C-alpha positions in Angstrom: 27.2 -49.1 -46.9 26.5 -45.2 -47.9 28.6 -42.5 -45.5 25.4 -41.1 -43.3 25.1 -37.6 -43.5 25.8 -35.5 -41.6 23.3 -33.2 -40.4 24.5 -29.4 -37.9 22.2 -28.3 -35.6 22.0 -24.9 -34.6 19.8 -24.1 -31.5 19.7 -22.6 -28.4 18.6 -25.6 -26.4 14.6 -26.5 -25.0 12.2 -28.7 -25.1 11.1 -27.7 -28.2 13.9 -28.0 -30.1 14.9 -31.2 -28.4 12.1 -32.8 -29.5 13.1 -31.8 -33.3 16.5 -32.9 -33.0 15.9 -35.8 -31.8 12.9 -37.0 -34.3 16.3 -36.0 -37.1 18.3 -37.9 -34.6 15.8 -41.0 -34.7 15.9 -41.1 -38.2 19.4 -40.0 -39.5 23.0 -41.3 -37.6 25.3 -38.1 -38.1 22.6 -35.3 -35.6 25.2 -33.3 -34.2 23.5 -30.0 -32.7 25.7 -26.0 -31.7 24.0 -24.9 -28.7 23.7 -20.7 -28.5 24.6 -19.6 -25.0 23.1 -16.8 -24.2 22.5 -13.5 -24.8 22.4 -10.6 -23.0 18.9 -8.9 -21.9 19.8 -5.7 -22.5 21.3 -6.8 -26.1 18.1 -8.2 -26.6 16.0 -5.3 -25.6 18.2 -2.4 -26.9 17.4 -4.5 -30.5 13.3 -4.7 -30.5 13.7 -1.4 -29.6 14.7 0.5 -32.8 12.2 -2.3 -34.3 9.4 -1.6 -32.1 9.4 2.0 -29.6 10.6 0.7 -26.0 6.7 0.9 -25.1 5.8 -1.9 -26.9 9.4 -3.9 -26.0 8.7 -3.6 -22.2 5.2 -4.3 -22.1 6.8 -7.6 -24.7 9.0 -8.0 -22.1 6.9 -8.1 -19.2 4.6 -10.8 -21.1 7.7 -12.3 -21.6 8.5 -12.1 -17.2 4.2 -13.3 -17.0 5.4 -16.1 -19.7 8.5 -17.5 -17.1 6.1 -17.6 -14.2 3.8 -18.8 -15.4 5.5 -22.3 -15.9 4.4 -24.8 -13.2 0.6 -23.9 -14.0 1.9 -26.0 -17.5 3.7 -29.0 -15.9 0.5 -31.3 -16.3 -0.3 -30.5 -19.7 3.4 -30.4 -21.0 3.2 -33.8 -19.5 0.1 -34.4 -20.9 1.9 -33.8 -25.0 4.9 -36.0 -23.1 2.6 -39.0 -22.7 0.4 -38.7 -25.3 3.0 -38.2 -28.2 5.4 -39.8 -26.8 8.0 -36.8 -27.0 12.0 -36.5 -26.2 12.3 -33.3 -24.2 15.6 -33.0 -23.0 19.3 -33.5 -25.5 20.0 -37.0 -25.9 23.3 -39.2 -25.0 23.3 -40.1 -28.7 23.7 -36.4 -30.5 27.1 -34.7 -29.4 26.7 -31.4 -28.7 29.7 -28.3 -28.7 28.2 -24.6 -26.8 29.3 -21.6 -29.6 29.0 -18.3 -28.4 26.3 -17.5 -31.5 25.3 -18.8 -34.3 26.7 -16.0 -36.2 30.5 -16.9 -34.0 33.8 -17.5 -35.2 33.1 -20.6 -33.3 30.7 -21.5 -35.1 32.0 -20.9 -38.4 35.1 -23.0 -37.6 32.5 -25.2 -36.3 30.5 -26.3 -40.1 33.5 -25.9 -42.1 35.4 -28.8 -39.4 32.1 -30.6 -40.1 31.2 -29.7 -43.8 27.6 -31.3 -43.3 25.4 -31.8 -46.0 22.1 -29.6 -44.0 22.5 -26.7 -41.3 19.4 -27.3 -39.7 18.8 -23.6 -36.6 15.9 -24.4 -34.6 15.0 -21.6 -31.5 18.7 -20.4 -32.3 19.7 -16.3 -34.0 19.4 -15.0 -36.8 21.7 -16.2 -39.3 23.5 -12.6 -41.1 24.2 -12.2 -44.5 28.4 -13.1 -44.1 27.0 -16.2 -42.2 25.2 -17.2 -44.5 27.3 -16.3 -47.8 29.8 -18.8 -45.6 28.1 -22.2 -45.6 28.8 -24.1 -48.8 25.0 -25.9 -48.1 21.5 -26.5 -47.4 20.3 -24.5 -44.5 17.0 -25.0 -43.1 14.7 -24.0 -40.8 12.1 -25.2 -38.7 10.2 -21.9 -37.2 6.4 -22.1 -34.8 3.6 -20.6 -37.0 2.7 -21.0 -41.0 4.6 -17.9 -42.6 4.8 -15.7 -44.3 1.2 -15.1 -42.2 2.5 -15.5 -38.6 6.6 -15.4 -39.4 8.7 -14.2 -36.0 7.7 -15.2 -32.7 4.4 -16.8 -31.0 3.3 -17.8 -34.5 0.8 -20.1 -32.1 -0.7 -17.8 -29.7 -1.2 -14.3 -32.7 -3.3 -17.1 -35.4 -5.5 -19.1 -31.5 -6.6 -14.7 -30.4 -6.6 -13.9 -34.0 -10.0 -16.6 -34.4 -7.4 -17.6 -37.8 -7.4 -21.5 -36.4 -6.4 -22.4 -40.1 -3.5 -21.1 -40.1 -2.0 -23.2 -36.6 0.4 -24.9 -37.6 4.6 -25.1 -38.4 6.6 -24.2 -41.6 9.9 -25.9 -42.3 12.0 -23.2 -44.9 15.6 -22.2 -46.5 16.9 -19.7 -44.5 18.0 -16.0 -45.8 18.8 -12.9 -44.2 14.8 -12.1 -43.7 12.9 -13.1 -40.5 11.5 -16.6 -41.7 11.6 -14.9 -45.2 12.8 -17.6 -46.8 10.8 -19.7 -49.4 8.7 -23.2 -47.8 9.5 -26.0 -47.6 7.6 -27.8 -46.0 4.4 -26.4 -42.9 2.4 -28.7 -39.9 -1.3 -27.3 -40.5 -2.4 -28.4 -37.0 -5.9 -28.4 -34.9 -5.2 -25.7 -32.1 -6.6 -27.7 -28.3 -8.7 -24.9 -26.1 -5.8 -26.1 -23.8 -2.9 -25.1 -25.1 -1.3 -21.1 -24.4 1.8 -19.0 -25.2 3.8 -21.5 -22.8 2.2 -24.6 -24.2 2.1 -23.8 -28.1 5.6 -24.4 -29.5 5.1 -28.2 -28.1 2.4 -28.5 -29.2 3.1 -28.0 -32.7 6.4 -29.3 -32.3 4.7 -32.8 -31.5 2.9 -32.2 -34.4 5.4 -31.4 -37.1 8.5 -33.8 -36.9 7.8 -35.2 -39.7 8.0 -32.6 -42.2 11.1 -31.9 -40.2 12.9 -35.4 -41.2 12.0 -34.9 -44.4 12.8 -31.5 -45.5 16.8 -33.0 -44.0 15.9 -36.3 -46.6 14.7 -34.3 -49.8 18.3 -32.2 -49.8 20.3 -34.3 -48.4 19.4 -36.9 -51.4 19.9 -33.0 -53.2 15.5 -33.1 -54.6 14.3 -29.1 -52.2 11.4 -27.9 -54.6 10.6 -24.9 -52.3 8.0 -22.9 -53.1 6.0 -19.5 -52.3 2.6 -18.4 -50.4 0.0 -16.1 -51.6 -0.6 -15.3 -47.3 -0.1 -11.8 -46.3 3.4 -11.9 -44.9 3.5 -9.8 -41.5 6.3 -10.5 -38.2 5.1 -11.3 -34.9 6.4 -9.8 -31.6 5.6 -11.6 -28.5 1.9 -9.5 -27.2 2.3 -6.7 -24.9 1.1 -7.4 -21.9 -1.7 -5.3 -22.5 -3.1 -7.6 -25.8 -2.2 -11.0 -24.1 -4.3 -9.7 -20.7 -6.8 -8.4 -22.8 -7.6 -11.7 -25.3 -7.2 -13.7 -22.2 -10.1 -12.0 -19.8 -12.1 -11.4 -23.0 -11.1 -14.2 -25.5 -10.5 -17.4 -22.6 -7.0 -17.4 -25.0 -4.2 -17.0 -23.1 
């Protein structure tokens, strides 16, 4: 009997990553999780400000704060998604979880070396540094809530809906390089946005419709048949919308 492949998932946790992780665990027997610890807000804000400036960072942080407050208002929609798609949004007792400092931490690198996985799968974790990527001998795959390369980064579903680009509402599973969601594409799921979805529920809706492409990508990786491809879409890195953009879009277009 062939040995089950070892799949190491690196994640910061949360409902939508666990949807994907549990789907992988249901298909493959050797799934383990390296669970990142939260990053300090100060470090996150400083890094973001270096990219977009303090004004945009402040606006994005306000949107993130409003989103956290608003989670109580989307519980009905989340319950509908969980029931209608049979989603498993919490850690499975069958999946071993090991806390690590970060995806680039020495403890995570030691875990990768010890487990010798056939695939490293990323789902909502920090970017891997060039140094980290250089020492991982197996394929490294990322699940991304957006259609690459047009909706790289954050809030890809919201930006697609806000732009009226619903044809590119969906997800991407891709190989990982040192850029922000710039690795070659393996599979994409183009989904139909629901008018009830918001910035707070896009990720769960997308994960519900993307479990099969995650499974297929891992299956290809463990069987040595990855077929990466590129896209002719424009390449744009997205961030959370600043609060003024988020409120204006909600009030004028009813897209939250």
